[in-house]
N, CA, C and O of each residue as an XYZ file, in Angstrom:
568
protein
N     122.559    111.425    127.422
C     122.226    111.683    126.029
C     120.985    110.865    125.661
O     120.946    109.652    125.868
N     119.991    111.532    125.123
C     118.782    110.865    124.655
C     118.750    110.978    123.137
O     118.714    112.076    122.582
N     118.764    109.819    122.472
C     118.754    109.783    121.018
C     117.307    109.650    120.548
O     116.551    108.819    121.051
N     116.939    110.477    119.581
C     115.598    110.421    118.998
C     115.724    109.874    117.578
O     116.616    110.268    116.826
N     114.821    108.961    117.223
C     114.812    108.357    115.891
C     113.601    108.884    115.139
O     112.476    108.836    115.636
N     113.847    109.388    113.929
C     112.781    109.973    113.130
C     112.662    109.222    111.809
O     113.663    108.858    111.192
N     111.425    109.001    111.391
C     111.155    108.335    110.126
C     110.658    109.373    109.121
O     109.843    110.236    109.450
N     111.162    109.272    107.896
C     110.761    110.199    106.844
C     111.871    111.176    106.513
O     112.940    111.149    107.122
N     111.611    112.038    105.546
C     112.631    112.965    105.069
C     112.303    114.427    105.335
O     113.147    115.297    105.121
N     111.098    114.710    105.796
C     110.680    116.107    105.927
C     111.474    116.893    106.967
O     111.530    118.121    106.886
N     112.077    116.235    107.920
C     112.821    116.910    108.995
C     114.339    116.883    108.783
O     115.089    117.376    109.625
N     114.791    116.313    107.669
C     116.232    116.137    107.454
C     116.894    117.468    107.126
O     116.412    118.239    106.296
N     117.990    117.708    107.787
C     118.898    118.799    107.432
C     119.881    118.179    106.437
O     120.753    117.398    106.816
N     119.727    118.538    105.165
C     120.479    117.860    104.108
C     121.978    118.090    104.212
O     122.754    117.215    103.829
N     122.406    119.234    104.714
C     123.840    119.462    104.923
C     124.388    118.482    105.949
O     125.464    117.918    105.749
N     123.661    118.271    107.049
C     124.111    117.326    108.068
C     124.130    115.899    107.518
O     125.044    115.130    107.815
N     123.118    115.545    106.712
C     123.085    114.205    106.132
C     124.278    114.000    105.204
O     124.919    112.949    105.238
N     124.576    114.998    104.377
C     125.747    114.901    103.485
C     127.039    114.788    104.282
O     127.933    114.033    103.901
N     127.149    115.522    105.380
C     128.335    115.418    106.240
C     128.491    114.001    106.775
O     129.598    113.463    106.806
N     127.383    113.398    107.197
C     127.435    112.026    107.706
C     127.976    111.082    106.641
O     128.911    110.323    106.897
N     127.393    111.125    105.450
C     127.774    110.156    104.431
C     129.120    110.458    103.793
O     129.763    109.553    103.260
N     129.554    111.696    103.835
C     130.928    111.992    103.441
C     131.884    111.359    104.453
O     132.897    110.773    104.071
N     131.563    111.476    105.732
C     132.424    110.956    106.792
C     132.493    109.427    106.784
O     133.574    108.857    106.935
N     131.349    108.760    106.609
C     131.326    107.299    106.685
C     131.476    106.625    105.324
O     131.622    105.405    105.253
N     131.442    107.406    104.242
C     131.724    106.863    102.914
C     130.647    105.969    102.335
O     130.956    104.984    101.666
N     129.386    106.297    102.580
C     128.303    105.489    102.026
C     127.557    106.253    100.937
O     128.018    107.300    100.483
N     126.416    105.735    100.522
C     125.597    106.230     99.409
C     126.417    106.119     98.109
O     126.651    107.101     97.405
N     126.836    104.884     97.830
C     127.659    104.633     96.656
C     128.899    105.492     96.719
O     129.515    105.610     97.778
N     129.267    106.077     95.640
C     130.413    106.978     95.613
C     130.008    108.422     95.900
O     130.863    109.307     95.932
N     128.737    108.664     96.106
C     128.250    110.030     96.255
C     128.589    110.661     97.601
O     128.720    111.881     97.695
N     128.731    109.844     98.643
C     129.082    110.396     99.950
C     130.452    111.044     99.947
O     130.608    112.197    100.350
N     131.443    110.292     99.489
C     132.808    110.835     99.468
C     132.948    112.005     98.504
O     133.786    112.884     98.703
N     132.128    112.014     97.461
C     132.160    113.125     96.496
C     131.339    114.314     96.993
O     131.359    115.392     96.400
N     130.627    114.099     98.077
C     129.720    115.119     98.637
C     128.776    115.653     97.557
O     128.601    116.859     97.382
N     128.182    114.702     96.848
C     127.232    115.042     95.795
C     125.852    115.222     96.435
O     125.043    114.296     96.492
N     125.619    116.423     96.904
C     124.418    116.801     97.633
C     123.153    116.400     96.884
O     122.246    115.810     97.471
N     123.086    116.715     95.595
C     121.883    116.442     94.807
C     121.615    114.944     94.703
O     120.467    114.519     94.825
N     122.651    114.138     94.479
C     122.473    112.696     94.357
C     122.052    112.069     95.680
O     121.180    111.201     95.702
N     122.659    112.497     96.777
C     122.295    111.956     98.093
C     120.847    112.302     98.411
O     120.087    111.438     98.849
N     120.463    113.535     98.199
C     119.081    113.941     98.469
C     118.110    113.156     97.583
O     117.088    112.674     98.071
N     118.412    113.023     96.307
C     117.540    112.280     95.391
C     117.395    110.826     95.818
O     116.296    110.272     95.777
N     118.502    110.204     96.231
C     118.464    108.805     96.672
C     117.586    108.640     97.900
O     116.792    107.702     97.969
N     117.717    109.535     98.869
C     116.918    109.427    100.087
C     115.447    109.732     99.830
O     114.569    109.079    100.395
N     115.175    110.711     98.987
C     113.784    111.041     98.677
C     113.087    109.914     97.910
O     111.870    109.763     98.014
N     113.839    109.126     97.146
C     113.271    108.022     96.374
C     113.177    106.729     97.179
O     112.660    105.734     96.671
N     113.655    106.716     98.402
C     113.654    105.501     99.230
C     112.262    105.216     99.783
O     111.445    106.121     99.952
N     112.011    103.947    100.060
C     110.735    103.538    100.639
C     110.599    104.014    102.078
O     109.519    104.416    102.510
N     111.698    103.964    102.813
C     111.677    104.366    104.218
C     113.048    104.910    104.585
O     114.073    104.351    104.195
N     113.057    105.994    105.330
C     114.292    106.621    105.800
C     114.179    106.798    107.305
O     113.154    107.256    107.810
N     115.238    106.432    108.019
C     115.294    106.630    109.468
C     116.575    107.392    109.782
O     117.653    107.041    109.301
N     116.445    108.431    110.589
C     117.608    109.185    111.042
C     117.650    109.196    112.560
O     116.621    109.092    113.228
N     118.858    109.323    113.092
C     119.081    109.382    114.540
C     119.597    110.771    114.881
O     120.449    111.319    114.182
N     119.065    111.337    115.972
C     119.368    112.712    116.352
C     119.762    112.802    117.814
O     119.147    112.178    118.678
N     120.790    113.582    118.077
C     121.166    113.990    119.424
C     120.812    115.473    119.500
O     121.612    116.332    119.129
N     119.622    115.760    119.979
C     119.124    117.131    119.921
C     118.907    117.523    118.473
O     118.164    116.852    117.756
N     119.542    118.598    118.031
C     119.402    119.042    116.647
C     120.523    118.512    115.752
O     120.608    118.884    114.582
N     121.380    117.652    116.291
C     122.508    117.094    115.537
C     122.136    115.736    114.960
O     121.802    114.810    115.699
N     122.193    115.619    113.633
C     121.977    114.341    112.973
C     123.227    113.493    113.178
O     124.326    113.908    112.809
N     123.066    112.299    113.767
C     124.230    111.475    114.099
C     124.247    110.125    113.397
O     125.243    109.405    113.460
N     123.143    109.774    112.724
C     123.087    108.494    112.027
C     121.892    108.436    111.115
O     120.972    109.248    111.217
N     121.912    107.471    110.221
C     120.790    107.306    109.316
C     120.870    106.008    108.553
O     121.866    105.288    108.613
N     119.801    105.721    107.835
C     119.737    104.542    106.982
C     118.479    104.600    106.156
O     117.587    105.410    106.408
N     118.415    103.717    105.147
C     117.244    103.736    104.285
C     116.917    102.344    103.776
O     117.764    101.451    103.751
N     115.672    102.188    103.373
C     115.156    100.925    102.855
C     114.535    101.179    101.494
O     113.774    102.132    101.321
N     114.855    100.335    100.533
C     114.171    100.312     99.241
C     113.336     99.044     99.228
O     113.820     97.984     99.624
N     112.085     99.132     98.779
C     111.229     97.959     98.846
C     110.058     98.043     97.886
O     109.598     99.128     97.531
N     109.582     96.864     97.468
C     108.330     96.803     96.719
C     107.147     96.659     97.672
O     105.993     96.741     97.250
N     107.432     96.443     98.960
C     106.390     96.350     99.969
C     105.670     95.020    100.026
O     104.825     94.809    100.896
N     105.995     94.109     99.101
C     105.296     92.831     99.034
C     106.258     91.656     99.218
O     106.030     90.778    100.050
N     107.324     91.653     98.437
C     108.260     90.520     98.436
C     109.628     90.861     99.034
O     110.137     90.133     99.886
N     110.215     91.967     98.584
C     111.609     92.232     98.869
C     111.859     93.631     99.413
O     111.100     94.569     99.171
N     112.939     93.729    100.147
C     113.447     95.014    100.600
C     114.962     94.936    100.671
O     115.530     93.862    100.869
N     115.604     96.067    100.509
C     117.054     96.136    100.613
C     117.416     97.313    101.503
O     116.941     98.431    101.303
N     118.259     97.049    102.482
C     118.719     98.088    103.395
C     120.007     98.670    102.829
O     120.908     97.949    102.401
N     120.064     99.997    102.841
C     121.252    100.693    102.356
C     121.664    101.776    103.344
O     120.837    102.336    104.064
N     122.941    102.051    103.360
C     123.497    103.278    103.942
C     123.206    103.474    105.422
O     122.971    104.599    105.863
N     123.220    102.385    106.199
C     123.123    102.545    107.651
C     124.485    103.023    108.121
O     125.474    102.293    108.054
N     124.521    104.255    108.594
C     125.781    104.850    109.024
C     125.593    105.687    110.271
O     124.552    106.314    110.469
N     126.614    105.687    111.107
C     126.626    106.460    112.354
C     127.999    107.119    112.452
O     129.020    106.486    112.184
N     128.017    108.409    112.842
C     129.302    109.067    113.041
C     130.154    108.266    114.018
O     129.632    107.769    115.016
N     131.461    108.127    113.754
C     132.337    107.310    114.600
C     132.247    107.612    116.092
O     132.289    106.679    116.894
N     132.126    108.858    116.493
C     132.106    109.163    117.933
C     130.826    108.674    118.621
O     130.755    108.664    119.849
N     129.811    108.265    117.838
C     128.560    107.767    118.415
C     128.399    106.257    118.253
O     127.365    105.704    118.630
N     129.394    105.591    117.704
C     129.291    104.138    117.489
C     129.401    103.375    118.810
O     129.853    103.900    119.828
N     128.976    102.135    118.749
C     129.015    101.201    119.894
C     128.098    101.658    121.029
O     128.370    101.412    122.204
N     127.008    102.327    120.653
C     126.014    102.759    121.631
C     124.622    102.235    121.265
O     123.627    102.654    121.857
N     124.551    101.326    120.298
C     123.276    100.742    119.900
C     122.478    101.580    118.911
O     121.317    101.272    118.643
N     123.074    102.625    118.368
C     122.337    103.513    117.461
C     122.022    102.809    116.140
O     120.893    102.899    115.658
N     122.983    102.119    115.551
C     122.722    101.386    114.307
C     121.659    100.318    114.537
O     120.810    100.095    113.674
N     121.696     99.659    115.687
C     120.688     98.652    116.023
C     119.292     99.267    116.016
O     118.352     98.679    115.479
N     119.161    100.435    116.604
C     117.851    101.102    116.648
C     117.416    101.573    115.261
O     116.230    101.527    114.934
N     118.362    102.023    114.451
C     118.025    102.407    113.079
C     117.480    101.197    112.334
O     116.472    101.300    111.635
N     118.139    100.051    112.479
C     117.651     98.826    111.855
C     116.249     98.470    112.342
O     115.376     98.141    111.539
N     116.035     98.533    113.643
C     114.712     98.195    114.185
C     113.626     99.057    113.560
O     112.554     98.564    113.211
N     113.914    100.354    113.422
C     112.925    101.256    112.833
C     112.747    101.003    111.337
O     111.624    101.038    110.834
N     113.847    100.749    110.620
C     113.740    100.469    109.188
C     112.908     99.219    108.922
O     112.137     99.176    107.963
N     113.065     98.198    109.774
C     112.425     96.906    109.530
C     111.100     96.733    110.267
O     110.452     95.694    110.144
N     110.697     97.746    111.031
C     109.413     97.680    111.727
C     108.297     97.435    110.704
O     108.201     98.134    109.695
N     107.463     96.441    110.979
C     106.343     96.070    110.109
C     106.783     95.553    108.740
O     106.009     95.604    107.785
N     107.999     95.064    108.635
C     108.504     94.530    107.363
C     108.871     93.047    107.485
O     109.630     92.536    106.661
N     108.348     92.352    108.494
C     108.706     90.961    108.746
C     108.303     90.028    107.603
O     108.840     88.926    107.484
N     107.358     90.464    106.758
C     106.904     89.634    105.638
C     107.844     89.694    104.433
O     107.653     88.951    103.470
N     108.847     90.557    104.471
C     109.731     90.744    103.321
C     111.033     89.959    103.449
O     111.534     89.755    104.555
N     111.575     89.521    102.320
C     112.955     89.039    102.263
C     113.805     90.304    102.215
O     113.674     91.109    101.292
N     114.673     90.481    103.203
C     115.477     91.696    103.314
C     116.922     91.387    102.948
O     117.507     90.425    103.444
N     117.483     92.202    102.086
C     118.863     92.068    101.652
C     119.654     93.292    102.078
O     119.087     94.356    102.328
N     120.965     93.132    102.157
C     121.861     94.262    102.358
C     123.252     93.850    101.941
O     123.581     92.665    101.892
N     124.056     94.837    101.645
C     125.473     94.620    101.400
C     126.207     95.246    102.570
O     126.073     96.440    102.839
N     126.980     94.431    103.257
C     127.679     94.899    104.449
C     129.006     95.556    104.086
O     129.674     95.159    103.131
N     129.372     96.564    104.864
C     130.755     97.025    104.813
C     131.574     95.991    105.580
O     131.029     95.261    106.409
N     132.856     95.923    105.315
C     133.680     94.895    105.949
C     133.662     95.016    107.474
O     133.607     94.006    108.177
N     133.708     96.237    107.980
C     133.795     96.429    109.425
C     132.452     96.273    110.139
O     132.415     96.255    111.369
N     131.347     96.159    109.394
C     130.033     96.124    110.040
C     129.371     94.740    110.016
O     128.204     94.615    110.387
N     130.083     93.720    109.594
C     129.463     92.401    109.482
C     128.862     91.929    110.800
O     127.772     91.356    110.804
N     129.539     92.152    111.905
C     129.015     91.712    113.202
C     127.729     92.446    113.571
O     126.838     91.864    114.190
N     127.629     93.712    113.197
C     126.405     94.483    113.469
C     125.228     93.817    112.772
O     124.162     93.662    113.368
N     125.410     93.423    111.517
C     124.322     92.822    110.761
C     123.969     91.437    111.292
O     122.795     91.071    111.346
N     124.968     90.678    111.679
C     124.699     89.358    112.263
C     123.861     89.496    113.528
O     122.969     88.683    113.770
N     124.136     90.513    114.333
C     123.350     90.740    115.562
C     121.902     91.088    115.233
O     121.018     90.892    116.067
N     121.650     91.599    114.037
C     120.288     91.932    113.612
C     119.574     90.733    112.989
O     118.432     90.845    112.542
N     120.261     89.579    112.962
C     119.646     88.372    112.423
C     119.932     88.119    110.950
O     119.384     87.181    110.371
N     120.775     88.933    110.339
C     121.127     88.712    108.940
C     122.124     87.559    108.840
O     122.969     87.373    109.715
N     122.010     86.790    107.757
C     122.909     85.672    107.494
C     123.518     85.855    106.111
O     122.966     86.546    105.255
N     124.667     85.221    105.914
C     125.314     85.291    104.600
C     124.415     84.632    103.559
O     123.767     83.619    103.825
N     124.389     85.219    102.386
C     123.634     84.683    101.265
C     124.585     83.809    100.454
O     125.709     84.224    100.174
N     124.160     82.616    100.075
C     125.048     81.698     99.368
C     125.340     82.125     97.934
O     126.397     81.801     97.393
N     124.421     82.842     97.322
C     124.592     83.123     95.902
C     124.082     84.524     95.591
O     122.948     84.693     95.143
N     124.901     85.501     95.824
C     124.521     86.882     95.532
C     125.493     87.458     94.508
O     126.687     87.158     94.522
N     124.964     88.278     93.635
C     125.764     88.927     92.618
C     125.467     90.416     92.633
O     124.411     90.845     93.099
N     126.393     91.189     92.126
C     126.204     92.635     92.051
C     126.864     93.157     90.789
O     127.822     92.576     90.279
N     126.336     94.258     90.301
C     126.902     94.936     89.138
C     126.961     96.415     89.483
O     125.927     97.046     89.705
N     128.163     96.970     89.529
C     128.364     98.373     89.882
C     128.841     99.150     88.664
O     129.509     98.581     87.801
N     128.516    100.429     88.572
C     129.008    101.244     87.459
C     130.416    101.787     87.702
O     130.887    102.645     86.956
N     131.086    101.291     88.739
C     132.441    101.720     89.077
C     133.158    100.562     89.758
O     132.518     99.611     90.207
N     134.494    100.640     89.836
C     135.282     99.604     90.499
C     134.998     99.629     91.995
O     134.808    100.693     92.584
N     134.971     98.441     92.606
C     134.681     98.361     94.032
C     135.418     97.189     94.661
O     135.551     96.125     94.056
N     135.889     97.396     95.867
C     136.555     96.319     96.598
C     135.570     95.227     97.009
O     135.992     94.159     97.452
N     134.285     95.471     96.873
C     133.269     94.497     97.253
C     132.965     93.490     96.138
O     132.309     92.479     96.386
N     133.428     93.750     94.930
C     133.184     92.849     93.808
C     134.355     91.919     93.617
O     135.513     92.332     93.695
N     134.046     90.649     93.364
C     135.076     89.627     93.154
C     135.080     89.268     91.676
O     134.039     88.919     91.119
N     136.239     89.351     91.040
C     136.385     88.986     89.637
C     136.749     87.512     89.541
O     137.855     87.119     89.913
N     135.840     86.705     89.052
C     136.161     85.298     88.764
C     135.082     84.670     87.929
O     135.174     83.492     87.585
């Protein structure tokens, strides 16, 4: 199997992308709701999008939001379960962060992916806060 990584949105099959994020439960609450319009709008508004392909099958993706000068935030790095543990998320990260070494990069990890992010050189932030428009298991009330 040869995996191809593509940058940009012009080649995305939006149905396949929605299937991915419905399956892995990312893109806020829009993946599980299969909100096609919201997922497409979010990806089109991103600074950088990377997708992973096995032939014509979209098998993974991720995106970066950034001002290009100071900060960037990685969102929605997801890979279909049957393709995990093959280095695909690692390659998506490499492509997302290519030429971005000058930026402070942030991300919010899913519970099961913390080790993946640590392998990419990410460290826990001592003082991070978040405000969501919906209830989330990632927010701590105190």
